[in-house]
Residue frames relative to the residue before (quaternion, step in Angstrom):
aa qw qx qy qz dx dy dz
X 1.0000 0.0000 0.0000 0.0000 0.00 0.00 0.00
X 0.4030 -0.7457 0.4823 0.2210 3.58 -0.94 0.82
X 0.5008 -0.6229 0.5139 0.3115 3.49 -1.37 0.16
X 0.3262 -0.7453 0.5474 0.1959 3.57 -0.75 1.00
X 0.0601 0.7827 -0.6139 0.0829 3.56 -0.63 1.15
X 0.7724 -0.1299 0.0402 0.6204 3.54 0.09 1.31
X 0.7625 -0.2859 0.2379 0.5294 3.58 -0.68 -1.09
X 0.6030 0.5647 -0.3537 0.4387 3.58 1.28 0.06
X 0.2657 -0.7195 0.6123 0.1917 3.55 -1.23 0.52
X 0.0938 -0.8071 0.5829 -0.0013 3.55 -0.58 1.19
X 0.1473 -0.8135 0.5608 0.0464 3.57 -0.80 1.01
X 0.3478 -0.7145 0.5543 0.2474 3.62 -0.76 0.91
X 0.3651 -0.7532 0.5086 0.2015 3.55 -1.05 0.75
X 0.5636 -0.5724 0.4689 0.3672 3.52 -1.35 -0.14
X 0.7985 -0.1942 0.1846 0.5390 3.54 -0.41 -1.24
X 0.1394 0.8360 -0.5142 0.1314 3.58 0.86 0.98
X 0.7133 -0.4410 0.3265 0.4362 3.52 -1.33 -0.11
X 0.5292 -0.6227 0.4740 0.3279 3.54 -1.15 0.63
X 0.4580 -0.6664 0.5139 0.2865 3.53 -1.13 0.68
X 0.4483 -0.6872 0.5029 0.2719 3.56 -1.06 0.78
X 0.5826 0.5996 -0.4275 0.3438 3.56 -1.27 0.30
X 0.6215 -0.5702 0.3838 0.3760 3.56 -1.20 0.36
X 0.5691 -0.5908 0.4388 0.3667 3.58 -1.08 0.61
X 0.0870 -0.7852 0.6122 0.0331 3.58 -1.09 0.74
X 0.7826 0.4057 -0.2470 0.4024 3.55 -1.30 0.26
X 0.8361 0.1987 -0.0954 0.5023 3.56 0.08 -1.28
X 0.1365 -0.8254 0.5245 0.1581 3.61 1.07 -0.81
X 0.8119 -0.0190 -0.0471 0.5815 3.53 0.70 1.14
X 0.6523 -0.4839 0.4033 0.4215 3.57 -1.12 -0.76
X 0.0935 0.8137 -0.5622 0.1145 3.58 -0.70 1.08
X 0.8138 0.3459 -0.2221 0.4109 3.52 -1.48 -0.05
X 0.0874 0.8240 -0.5541 0.0805 3.63 0.67 1.03
X 0.0512 -0.7689 0.6370 0.0213 3.53 -1.21 0.69
X 0.3323 -0.7725 0.5109 0.1785 3.57 -0.49 1.23
X 0.4736 -0.6630 0.5003 0.2932 3.58 -1.03 0.80
X 0.6424 -0.5471 0.3636 0.3947 3.63 -1.14 0.48
X 0.6870 0.4689 -0.2887 0.4741 3.60 1.11 -0.59
X 0.4494 -0.7002 0.4414 0.3360 3.58 1.24 -0.38
X 0.5362 0.6592 -0.3900 0.3546 3.59 1.26 0.00
X 0.8097 0.1528 -0.0505 0.5644 3.59 1.11 -0.65
X 0.2354 -0.7406 0.6134 0.1406 3.51 -1.35 0.36
X 0.2412 -0.7376 0.6132 0.1475 3.56 -0.91 0.94
X 0.0647 0.7983 -0.5961 0.0563 3.57 -1.08 0.69
X 0.4183 -0.6729 0.5501 0.2639 3.53 -1.37 0.19
X 0.0513 0.7992 -0.5951 0.0679 3.56 -0.92 0.93
X 0.2403 -0.7473 0.5967 0.1664 3.55 -1.18 0.63
X 0.2240 0.8065 -0.5137 0.1884 3.58 1.12 0.62
X 0.7348 0.3218 -0.2075 0.5599 3.60 1.21 -0.43
X 0.7889 -0.4019 0.1314 0.4460 3.53 0.84 1.19
X 0.8044 -0.0436 0.0268 0.5918 3.63 1.03 -0.57
X 0.6800 -0.5204 0.3092 0.4137 3.61 -1.15 0.48
X 0.0733 0.7551 -0.6447 0.0943 3.53 -0.93 1.10
X 0.4746 -0.6630 0.5004 0.2913 3.56 -1.29 0.31
X 0.0699 -0.7805 0.6211 -0.0122 3.52 -0.99 1.02
X 0.1573 -0.7291 0.6400 0.1845 3.53 -1.36 0.11
X 0.0911 -0.7754 0.6244 0.0237 3.53 -1.22 0.59
X 0.5365 -0.5959 0.4754 0.3620 3.57 -1.13 0.58
X 0.6304 -0.5840 0.3619 0.3614 3.57 -1.11 0.64
X 0.6783 0.4613 -0.2977 0.4884 3.59 1.21 -0.36
X 0.6256 -0.5785 0.3243 0.4109 3.59 1.27 0.21
X 0.6015 0.5588 -0.3641 0.4396 3.59 1.23 0.07
X 0.8207 0.3411 -0.1878 0.4181 3.53 -1.36 0.18
X 0.1701 0.7939 -0.5661 0.1427 3.61 0.85 0.87
X 0.0038 -0.8006 0.5972 -0.0489 3.57 -0.93 0.94
X 0.3377 -0.7248 0.5617 0.2123 3.56 -1.00 0.82
X 0.2693 -0.7939 0.5313 0.1222 3.57 -0.91 0.98
X 0.7930 0.2417 -0.1231 0.5455 3.60 1.02 -0.68
X 0.0692 -0.7491 0.6564 0.0558 3.53 -1.28 0.55
X 0.1207 -0.8368 0.5338 0.0138 3.55 -0.18 1.30
X 0.5674 -0.5900 0.4440 0.3643 3.61 -1.14 0.56
X 0.6863 -0.4697 0.3389 0.4398 3.61 -1.21 0.31
X 0.8104 0.2545 -0.2083 0.4849 3.56 -0.97 0.90
X 0.6888 0.4123 -0.2565 0.5384 3.58 1.31 -0.10
X 0.1098 -0.8106 0.5737 0.0412 3.59 -1.07 0.67
X 0.2917 -0.7165 0.6035 0.1929 3.54 -1.38 0.24
X 0.0739 0.8094 -0.5718 0.1117 3.58 -0.94 0.88
X 0.7907 0.3875 -0.2344 0.4119 3.56 -1.39 -0.22
X 0.0961 0.8159 -0.5649 0.0770 3.64 0.67 0.97
X 0.0302 -0.7852 0.6182 -0.0187 3.57 -1.01 0.90
X 0.3369 -0.7644 0.5213 0.1747 3.58 -0.57 1.20
X 0.4285 -0.6287 0.5720 0.3063 3.55 -1.15 0.61
X 0.6464 -0.5588 0.3418 0.3913 3.63 -1.07 0.59
X 0.7064 0.4337 -0.2729 0.4883 3.61 1.09 -0.59
X 0.4973 -0.7063 0.3948 0.3130 3.58 1.30 0.06
X 0.5442 0.6502 -0.3889 0.3604 3.61 1.22 0.15
X 0.7842 0.2376 -0.1143 0.5618 3.59 1.16 -0.56
X 0.1599 -0.7440 0.6362 0.1274 3.53 -1.33 0.38
X 0.2212 -0.7292 0.6331 0.1365 3.55 -0.87 0.99
X 0.0396 0.8119 -0.5801 0.0513 3.57 -1.02 0.71
X 0.4590 -0.6540 0.5322 0.2800 3.52 -1.38 0.27
X 0.0174 -0.8029 0.5939 -0.0488 3.56 -0.85 1.03
X 0.5680 0.6201 -0.4328 0.3249 3.58 -0.98 0.77
X 0.6876 -0.4242 0.3800 0.4503 3.49 -1.35 -0.40
X 0.6929 -0.4886 0.3188 0.4238 3.56 -1.22 0.39
X 0.7714 0.3320 -0.1711 0.5152 3.59 1.01 -0.80
X 0.7624 0.2794 -0.1514 0.5637 3.60 1.25 0.01
X 0.1768 0.8092 -0.5342 0.1692 3.57 0.36 1.26
X 0.1481 -0.7891 0.5950 0.0374 3.53 -1.22 0.62
X 0.4774 -0.6613 0.5005 0.2904 3.57 -1.23 0.52
X 0.0539 -0.7629 0.6443 0.0067 3.54 -0.97 1.00
X 0.1920 -0.7355 0.6324 0.1491 3.54 -1.36 0.26
X 0.0069 0.7947 -0.6067 0.0188 3.58 -1.07 0.76
X 0.5827 -0.5269 0.4702 0.4022 3.53 -1.34 0.21
X 0.6441 -0.5622 0.3554 0.3779 3.56 -1.17 0.51
X 0.6696 0.4617 -0.3098 0.4924 3.62 1.23 -0.28
X 0.6175 -0.5858 0.3244 0.4126 3.59 1.30 0.19
X 0.5590 0.6069 -0.3946 0.4043 3.59 1.23 -0.07
X 0.8228 0.2609 -0.1953 0.4656 3.54 -1.38 0.27
X 0.1646 0.7788 -0.5785 0.1780 3.58 0.74 1.07
X 0.0644 0.8220 -0.5564 0.1035 3.56 -0.63 1.12
X 0.5249 -0.6355 0.4803 0.2998 3.50 -1.16 0.76
X 0.1930 -0.7918 0.5722 0.0919 3.56 -0.84 1.00
X 0.7937 0.1286 -0.0421 0.5931 3.58 0.92 -0.94
X 0.3069 -0.7898 0.5053 0.1632 3.59 -0.49 1.18
X 0.6520 0.4986 -0.3213 0.4723 3.60 1.09 -0.58
X 0.6605 -0.4898 0.3740 0.4289 3.57 -1.24 0.30
X 0.1441 0.8013 -0.5492 0.1888 3.54 -0.66 1.12
X 0.0117 -0.7807 0.6245 -0.0195 3.55 -1.30 0.42
X 0.7849 0.4131 -0.2330 0.3988 3.55 -1.37 -0.11
X 0.1124 0.8209 -0.5552 0.0726 3.66 0.72 0.91
X 0.0144 0.7812 -0.6229 0.0398 3.59 -1.05 0.85
X 0.3314 -0.7671 0.5218 0.1719 3.58 -0.61 1.16
X 0.4586 -0.6255 0.5488 0.3118 3.54 -1.17 0.63
X 0.6581 -0.5464 0.3343 0.3957 3.62 -1.10 0.56
X 0.7188 0.4166 -0.2632 0.4904 3.61 1.06 -0.60
X 0.5007 -0.7005 0.3943 0.3211 3.58 1.28 0.04
X 0.5459 0.6518 -0.3837 0.3605 3.59 1.24 0.10
X 0.7802 0.2080 -0.1277 0.5760 3.60 1.25 -0.24
X 0.1753 -0.7393 0.6361 0.1342 3.53 -1.32 0.42
X 0.2220 -0.7460 0.6138 0.1319 3.57 -0.81 1.01
X 0.0391 0.7993 -0.5977 0.0480 3.57 -1.09 0.68
X 0.4833 -0.6290 0.5193 0.3181 3.53 -1.32 0.28
X 0.1531 -0.8165 0.5558 0.0329 3.55 -0.71 1.12
X 0.3719 -0.7204 0.5420 0.2214 3.57 -0.80 1.00
X 0.6092 0.5834 -0.3520 0.4057 3.57 1.09 -0.67
X 0.7752 0.2962 -0.1609 0.5343 3.58 1.01 -0.80
X 0.3091 -0.7591 0.4995 0.2807 3.57 1.33 -0.25
X 0.6827 0.4354 -0.2881 0.5112 3.54 1.02 0.82
X 0.6242 -0.5023 0.4276 0.4185 3.53 -1.33 -0.36
X 0.0567 -0.7829 0.6194 0.0116 3.54 -0.92 0.95
X 0.2521 -0.7519 0.5938 0.1355 3.55 -1.30 0.42
X 0.0205 0.7878 -0.6137 0.0485 3.57 -1.04 0.84
X 0.5098 -0.6132 0.4959 0.3437 3.58 -1.20 0.46
X 0.5726 -0.6157 0.4042 0.3600 3.63 -1.02 0.62
X 0.6310 0.5107 -0.3369 0.4771 3.59 1.26 -0.28
X 0.5779 -0.5619 0.3755 0.4574 3.56 1.32 -0.19
X 0.4046 0.7129 -0.5173 0.2458 3.56 -1.25 -0.31
X 0.8091 -0.2820 0.2016 0.4745 3.54 -1.23 -0.51
X 0.2745 -0.7329 0.6028 0.1553 3.52 -1.08 0.85
X 0.1653 -0.7950 0.5806 0.0596 3.56 -0.87 0.98
X 0.2815 -0.7453 0.5832 0.1588 3.58 -0.72 1.09
X 0.1076 -0.8452 0.5229 0.0254 3.57 -0.40 1.19
X 0.6831 0.5214 -0.2851 0.4246 3.60 1.23 -0.09
X 0.4165 0.7495 -0.4569 0.2369 3.60 1.22 -0.14
X 0.6681 0.5214 -0.3115 0.4298 3.58 1.01 -0.68
X 0.7007 0.4632 -0.2650 0.4736 3.57 1.24 -0.38
X 0.6961 0.4992 -0.2619 0.4445 3.59 1.21 -0.38
X 0.2360 -0.7026 0.6444 0.1884 3.50 -1.33 0.45
X 0.6919 -0.4913 0.3255 0.4172 3.57 -1.24 0.23
X 0.6840 0.4815 -0.2894 0.4653 3.60 1.18 -0.40
X 0.5674 0.6020 -0.3845 0.4097 3.58 1.25 -0.12
X 0.0152 -0.7660 0.6422 0.0225 3.54 -1.20 0.60
X 0.5016 -0.6767 0.4474 0.3006 3.57 -0.95 0.84
X 0.1404 -0.7979 0.5814 0.0753 3.55 -1.04 0.75
X 0.7970 0.1647 -0.0924 0.5737 3.62 1.12 -0.40
X 0.5834 -0.5851 0.4368 0.3558 3.52 -1.21 0.59
X 0.5694 -0.6014 0.4417 0.3449 3.53 -1.20 0.56
X 0.2272 -0.7570 0.6012 0.1180 3.54 -1.23 0.63
X 0.3464 -0.7553 0.5245 0.1857 3.58 -0.71 1.11
X 0.4608 -0.6154 0.5525 0.3220 3.54 -1.17 0.59
X 0.6455 -0.5596 0.3401 0.3930 3.63 -1.06 0.59
X 0.7054 0.4356 -0.2752 0.4867 3.61 1.08 -0.59
X 0.4899 -0.7080 0.3990 0.3155 3.58 1.30 0.02
X 0.5384 0.6589 -0.3875 0.3548 3.57 1.24 0.13
X 0.7915 0.1959 -0.0981 0.5706 3.61 1.20 -0.44
X 0.1899 -0.7430 0.6239 0.1506 3.52 -1.35 0.30
X 0.1933 -0.7341 0.6371 0.1331 3.52 -1.21 0.64
X 0.0651 0.7917 -0.6050 0.0542 3.57 -1.08 0.70
X 0.3780 -0.7297 0.5341 0.1986 3.54 -1.29 0.40
X 0.0806 -0.7695 0.6312 0.0539 3.54 -1.18 0.66
X 0.1815 -0.7674 0.5966 0.1494 3.55 -1.25 0.22
X 0.1379 -0.7733 0.6165 0.0540 3.49 -1.26 0.56
X 0.1351 -0.7861 0.5997 0.0645 3.57 -0.98 0.85
X 0.1028 -0.7726 0.6250 0.0430 3.55 -0.91 1.00
X 0.2321 -0.7658 0.5870 0.1231 3.56 -1.05 0.78
X 0.0406 -0.8029 0.5942 -0.0233 3.55 -0.86 1.02
X 0.2493 -0.7417 0.6000 0.1663 3.54 -1.22 0.54
X 0.4823 0.6785 -0.4184 0.3633 3.57 1.33 0.17
X 0.4585 -0.7095 0.4559 0.2802 3.64 -0.58 1.05
X 0.5956 0.5912 -0.3671 0.4013 3.59 1.09 -0.62
X 0.6584 0.5186 -0.3041 0.4529 3.59 1.22 -0.47
X 0.4314 0.7360 -0.4506 0.2630 3.59 1.23 -0.16
X 0.6807 0.5250 -0.3000 0.4135 3.58 0.89 -0.89
X 0.7513 0.3693 -0.2118 0.5043 3.59 1.10 -0.57
X 0.4532 0.7023 -0.4443 0.3225 3.58 1.27 0.05
X 0.4922 -0.6343 0.5101 0.3085 3.56 -1.13 0.72
X 0.7512 -0.1753 0.1052 0.6277 3.55 1.08 -0.77
X 0.1819 -0.7803 0.5897 0.1013 3.57 -1.27 0.30
X 0.0120 -0.7725 0.6342 0.0283 3.53 -1.32 0.33
X 0.3722 -0.7051 0.5581 0.2298 3.52 -1.30 0.32
X 0.0205 -0.7996 0.5989 -0.0389 3.55 -0.78 1.09
X 0.8350 -0.0946 0.0042 0.5420 3.54 -0.61 1.22
X 0.7387 -0.4446 0.2144 0.4590 3.54 0.93 0.98
X 0.6346 0.5079 -0.3329 0.4780 3.60 1.27 0.04
X 0.3487 -0.7277 0.5535 0.2061 3.59 -0.87 0.95
X 0.1064 -0.7942 0.5979 0.0216 3.55 -0.75 1.12
X 0.1467 -0.7895 0.5939 0.0499 3.57 -0.86 1.03
X 0.1731 -0.8043 0.5655 0.0583 3.56 -0.62 1.19
X 0.1020 -0.7998 0.5915 0.0073 3.54 -0.68 1.17
X 0.1443 -0.8057 0.5731 0.0409 3.56 -0.49 1.25
X 0.0223 -0.7774 0.6280 0.0261 3.54 -1.07 0.71
X 0.2496 -0.7507 0.5969 0.1337 3.52 -1.20 0.64
X 0.0817 -0.7809 0.6178 0.0435 3.52 -1.09 0.76
X 0.1802 -0.7538 0.6221 0.1109 3.52 -1.14 0.72
X 0.1268 -0.8196 0.5587 -0.0018 3.53 -0.82 1.07
X 0.1440 -0.7322 0.6543 0.1231 3.52 -1.36 0.39
X 0.0238 0.7873 -0.6139 0.0516 3.56 -1.00 0.86
X 0.5458 -0.5871 0.4715 0.3675 3.57 -1.15 0.57
X 0.6357 -0.5770 0.3615 0.3637 3.58 -1.13 0.62
X 0.6863 0.4328 -0.2882 0.5085 3.59 1.24 -0.30
X 0.6350 -0.5693 0.3155 0.4162 3.59 1.27 0.20
X 0.5738 0.6012 -0.3859 0.4004 3.58 1.22 -0.11
X 0.8434 0.2422 -0.1774 0.4456 3.51 -1.41 0.31
X 0.1393 0.7933 -0.5790 0.1264 3.61 0.67 1.01
X 0.0718 0.7894 -0.6065 0.0616 3.56 -1.07 0.71
X 0.4565 -0.6669 0.5179 0.2806 3.53 -1.18 0.63
X 0.3351 -0.7640 0.5246 0.1697 3.53 -0.78 1.07
X 0.7867 -0.1432 0.1354 0.5850 3.58 0.92 -0.93
X 0.2250 -0.7402 0.6176 0.1418 3.54 -1.24 0.60
X 0.0294 -0.7884 0.6145 0.0074 3.55 -1.11 0.68
X 0.2133 -0.7354 0.6280 0.1393 3.57 -0.95 0.89
X 0.2363 -0.7812 0.5661 0.1158 3.56 -0.71 1.09
X 0.1237 -0.8450 0.5198 0.0233 3.56 -0.29 1.27
X 0.7524 -0.4066 0.2823 0.4347 3.52 -1.37 0.16
X 0.7552 0.3570 -0.2849 0.4701 3.54 -0.99 0.90
X 0.6195 0.5122 -0.3568 0.4760 3.59 1.23 -0.20
X 0.6140 -0.5499 0.4135 0.3869 3.55 -1.30 0.11
X 0.3473 -0.7584 0.4760 0.2787 3.60 1.29 -0.25
X 0.6165 0.5041 -0.3620 0.4845 3.56 1.13 0.64
X 0.0792 -0.7592 0.6412 0.0782 3.53 -1.21 0.56
X 0.1740 -0.7879 0.5855 0.0788 3.56 -1.05 0.79
X 0.6221 0.4710 -0.4254 0.4584 3.51 -1.16 0.71
X 0.5675 0.0926 -0.7243 -0.3805 1.51 -2.38 -0.75
X 0.1878 -0.7667 0.6041 0.1091 3.58 -1.30 0.37
X 0.3692 -0.7462 0.5175 0.1979 3.56 -0.72 1.11
X 0.4527 -0.6239 0.5524 0.3173 3.54 -1.15 0.60
X 0.6361 -0.5724 0.3522 0.3790 3.63 -1.07 0.62
X 0.7021 0.4288 -0.2771 0.4964 3.60 1.13 -0.51
X 0.4920 -0.7025 0.4000 0.3230 3.59 1.31 0.01
X 0.4963 0.6915 -0.4118 0.3256 3.60 1.26 0.06
X 0.8063 0.1197 -0.0482 0.5772 3.61 1.07 -0.68
X 0.2580 -0.7268 0.6176 0.1544 3.52 -1.37 0.41
X 0.2345 -0.7673 0.5828 0.1288 3.58 -0.87 0.97
X 0.0951 0.7795 -0.6153 0.0688 3.55 -1.11 0.70
X 0.3961 -0.6929 0.5490 0.2483 3.54 -1.31 0.29
X 0.0096 -0.8096 0.5840 -0.0594 3.54 -0.84 1.03
X 0.1716 -0.7562 0.6230 0.1023 3.55 -1.01 0.88
X 0.1548 -0.8137 0.5568 0.0626 3.57 -0.36 1.21
X 0.7712 -0.1756 0.1525 0.5926 3.59 0.42 -1.18
X 0.7759 0.2164 -0.1829 0.5636 3.51 0.44 1.24
X 0.8385 -0.2026 0.1568 0.4809 3.53 -0.99 -0.87
X 0.5805 -0.5771 0.4389 0.3706 3.60 -1.17 0.54
X 0.0541 -0.7948 0.6044 -0.0040 3.56 -0.96 0.91
X 0.4692 -0.6736 0.4985 0.2784 3.56 -1.19 0.57
X 0.0720 -0.7786 0.6234 -0.0096 3.53 -0.97 1.01
X 0.1239 -0.7303 0.6499 0.1702 3.52 -1.36 0.16
X 0.0610 -0.7879 0.6127 -0.0105 3.52 -1.22 0.57
X 0.5094 -0.6171 0.4898 0.3461 3.57 -1.17 0.48
X 0.6215 -0.5819 0.3670 0.3749 3.64 -1.07 0.60
X 0.6579 0.4919 -0.3270 0.4672 3.60 1.16 -0.35
X 0.6035 -0.6010 0.3363 0.4020 3.59 1.31 0.14
X 0.6056 0.5622 -0.3596 0.4335 3.61 1.22 0.03
X 0.8226 0.2998 -0.1952 0.4420 3.51 -1.43 0.13
X 0.1519 0.7893 -0.5716 0.1649 3.57 0.73 1.08
X 0.0422 -0.8043 0.5918 -0.0337 3.57 -0.83 1.07
X 0.2815 -0.7286 0.5996 0.1743 3.57 -0.94 0.94
X 0.2526 -0.8181 0.5058 0.1051 3.57 -0.66 1.14
X 0.7845 0.2511 -0.1286 0.5523 3.61 1.04 -0.71
X 0.1094 -0.8143 0.5675 0.0537 3.56 -1.21 0.45
X 0.6884 0.4749 -0.2806 0.4709 3.61 1.18 -0.40
X 0.8440 0.0981 -0.0858 0.5203 3.58 -0.87 0.96
X 0.5888 -0.5090 0.4561 0.4315 3.54 -1.27 -0.57
X 0.0701 -0.8161 0.5731 -0.0263 3.56 -0.82 1.04
X 0.1216 0.8006 -0.5692 0.1427 3.58 -0.86 0.94
X 0.7518 0.3937 -0.3068 0.4309 3.56 -1.40 -0.04
X 0.1431 0.8055 -0.5657 0.1030 3.66 0.69 0.92
X 0.0019 0.7866 -0.6160 0.0422 3.58 -0.89 0.98
X 0.3643 -0.7506 0.5145 0.1979 3.58 -0.66 1.12
X 0.4616 -0.6197 0.5491 0.3184 3.56 -1.16 0.61
X 0.6567 -0.5453 0.3363 0.3978 3.62 -1.09 0.54
X 0.7127 0.4240 -0.2697 0.4894 3.61 1.08 -0.60
X 0.4960 -0.7027 0.3952 0.3225 3.59 1.31 0.01
X 0.5400 0.6529 -0.3943 0.3559 3.60 1.22 0.04
X 0.7933 0.2093 -0.1003 0.5629 3.61 1.16 -0.47
X 0.2121 -0.7431 0.6202 0.1348 3.52 -1.34 0.37
X 0.2242 -0.7328 0.6265 0.1423 3.57 -0.90 0.94
X 0.0776 0.7971 -0.5944 0.0729 3.58 -1.04 0.72
X 0.4142 -0.6775 0.5505 0.2575 3.54 -1.34 0.24
X 0.0034 0.8014 -0.5965 0.0430 3.58 -0.95 0.91
X 0.2942 -0.7518 0.5624 0.1787 3.57 -1.15 0.69
X 0.2934 0.8085 -0.4747 0.1868 3.62 1.24 0.28
X 0.7155 0.4095 -0.2533 0.5062 3.59 1.19 -0.42
X 0.7033 -0.4482 0.2495 0.4921 3.56 1.26 0.44
X 0.7651 0.1610 -0.0850 0.6176 3.55 0.90 -0.97
X 0.5787 -0.5650 0.4427 0.3872 3.56 -1.26 0.25
X 0.0096 -0.7979 0.6010 -0.0461 3.57 -0.63 1.19
X 0.4645 -0.6589 0.5191 0.2842 3.52 -1.27 0.44
X 0.0742 -0.7910 0.6073 -0.0004 3.56 -0.90 1.03
X 0.1627 -0.7278 0.6513 0.1403 3.51 -1.40 0.31
X 0.0150 0.7857 -0.6183 0.0126 3.58 -1.02 0.78
X 0.5899 -0.5314 0.4563 0.4018 3.52 -1.29 0.24
X 0.6592 -0.5497 0.3453 0.3795 3.56 -1.18 0.51
X 0.6780 0.4580 -0.2988 0.4912 3.61 1.21 -0.34
X 0.6230 -0.5690 0.3295 0.4237 3.61 1.28 0.14
X 0.5743 0.5882 -0.3882 0.4165 3.59 1.21 -0.12
X 0.8085 0.3496 -0.2071 0.4257 3.53 -1.36 0.16
X 0.1672 0.8038 -0.5534 0.1404 3.60 0.94 0.78
X 0.0004 -0.8070 0.5868 -0.0656 3.55 -0.85 1.04
X 0.3151 -0.7188 0.5876 0.1968 3.57 -0.88 0.98
X 0.1483 -0.8264 0.5407 0.0523 3.58 -0.62 1.12
X 0.7218 0.3503 -0.2446 0.5445 3.60 1.26 0.12
X 0.4478 -0.7021 0.4962 0.2455 3.54 -1.25 0.47
X 0.8329 -0.1758 0.1380 0.5062 3.55 -1.06 -0.81
X 0.5729 0.5757 -0.4474 0.3744 3.55 -1.24 0.53
X 0.4888 -0.6090 0.5253 0.3380 3.55 -1.37 -0.10
X 0.1117 -0.8236 0.5561 -0.0018 3.57 -0.92 0.93
X 0.1713 0.7692 -0.6126 0.0615 3.56 -1.19 0.56
X 0.7871 0.4197 -0.2491 0.3772 3.52 -1.43 -0.03
X 0.1647 0.8137 -0.5487 0.0980 3.66 0.83 0.79
X 0.0305 0.7727 -0.6332 0.0318 3.55 -1.11 0.76
X 0.3723 -0.7531 0.5053 0.1970 3.59 -0.78 1.05
X 0.4667 -0.6040 0.5537 0.3327 3.54 -1.20 0.54
X 0.6330 -0.5717 0.3490 0.3882 3.63 -1.04 0.63
X 0.7001 0.4457 -0.2876 0.4780 3.62 1.09 -0.56
X 0.5002 -0.7047 0.3903 0.3176 3.60 1.31 0.05
X 0.5187 0.6726 -0.4036 0.3403 3.58 1.23 0.11
X 0.8109 0.1708 -0.0650 0.5559 3.59 1.01 -0.74
X 0.2379 -0.7338 0.6206 0.1407 3.52 -1.34 0.42
X 0.1971 -0.7520 0.6179 0.1179 3.57 -0.93 0.92
X 0.0610 0.7929 -0.5998 0.0880 3.57 -1.09 0.71
X 0.4289 -0.6502 0.5528 0.2962 3.53 -1.37 0.12
X 0.0438 -0.7944 0.6058 0.0036 3.57 -1.05 0.78
X 0.2171 -0.7586 0.6026 0.1195 3.54 -1.04 0.86
X 0.0789 0.7705 -0.6222 0.1139 3.54 -0.50 1.24
X 0.7619 0.1302 -0.1301 0.6209 3.54 0.20 1.31
X 0.8072 -0.2948 0.2106 0.4660 3.58 -0.99 -0.82
X 0.7857 0.3495 -0.1527 0.4871 3.59 1.07 -0.67
X 0.4044 -0.6445 0.5881 0.2741 3.51 -1.33 0.50
X 0.0200 -0.7810 0.6241 -0.0093 3.58 -1.03 0.86
X 0.4622 -0.6771 0.4992 0.2804 3.56 -1.24 0.40
X 0.0440 -0.7700 0.6365 -0.0108 3.52 -1.14 0.85
X 0.1133 -0.7413 0.6429 0.1559 3.52 -1.37 0.12
X 0.0819 -0.7939 0.6025 -0.0008 3.56 -1.17 0.64
X 0.5481 -0.5720 0.4799 0.3770 3.56 -1.19 0.46
X 0.6229 -0.5863 0.3730 0.3593 3.57 -1.12 0.61
X 0.6749 0.4595 -0.3034 0.4912 3.60 1.23 -0.29
X 0.6282 -0.5790 0.3186 0.4106 3.58 1.28 0.21
X 0.6046 0.5535 -0.3659 0.4406 3.60 1.22 -0.02
X 0.8127 0.3566 -0.2003 0.4150 3.55 -1.34 0.17
X 0.1862 0.7988 -0.5534 0.1449 3.59 0.93 0.78
X 0.0738 -0.7899 0.6088 0.0049 3.57 -1.00 0.93
X 0.3159 -0.7205 0.5814 0.2074 3.59 -0.89 0.90
X 0.2537 -0.8129 0.5143 0.1017 3.56 -0.72 1.10
X 0.8108 0.1280 -0.0536 0.5686 3.61 0.99 -0.75
X 0.4400 -0.6968 0.5136 0.2389 3.53 -1.34 0.38
X 0.5394 -0.5827 0.4225 0.4371 3.60 1.24 0.06
X 0.5755 -0.5579 0.4032 0.4415 3.61 -0.54 -1.09
């Protein structure tokens, strides 16, 4: 089945010819995602002119391209099914993307969500996929075989909310957490000190106040509740990342910018016992280890973005990478290694390292 893009039908290919032209967008290899078995890693690369999805063996051998998109179209956001047999992904134009599903070898690529959509996330049992829907401006859920789409976030959203991060399933698959943002505009000078940013339009000073909210809702859309609120003030990055459930479902990690740089917090699903774990620099991309005892994250406290690991209570922070820019940490299923993207020079490449910072291995050459 093709992808509806305006009045055109666009079909992703299999192992077709690479498109000519210089790489754009990703500038190398980024966004690694470890397979459930730990044998392979899916990632996005523009080594063949534009972003496509590839897989590689965990030891850096056997790189294979899974998608071949038409000119001007790209594939991204690979998400493994829990059994490792399927990959959901985002396909389309920058302003018109859709969720597709394919076999792990790149065959049988099929349209799953016809409306504008992004951020696929599999339920723990593999029977549902949550995604961000432009049509509903919320989180929806659909079976991987297709069928009815269920909007599960309408009870938690207001007309001023907009999704900023993909939904995160609780380990038991009964709830989802997601993030929204809201922007208010004020002309009151008293609001200048708390504004995220400001500008002058036709002689009028406008103060923009951004806030982030984290929500939890049952998988069927019932019992929506706000987990945490954050006002993003001047000097912060105005971004929040997460939420991410701990493997035991007891806590949720998220990134919040209160009065300054983004910091990693955890909180109980009922909204109590909020704890700030980091305090130095800007910190984001929290990812729980499979056993829930540690959190990998990215921090710029040393000038560049480096990968760190800390205990789940915020103690024992350890930098596990050296010079360069880093992002996209993903734990191996056994919790022994972390894969990530690093920019050392002009290109992003994939690496993996032991959780204690030893044994770094370069997995890809970029393009």
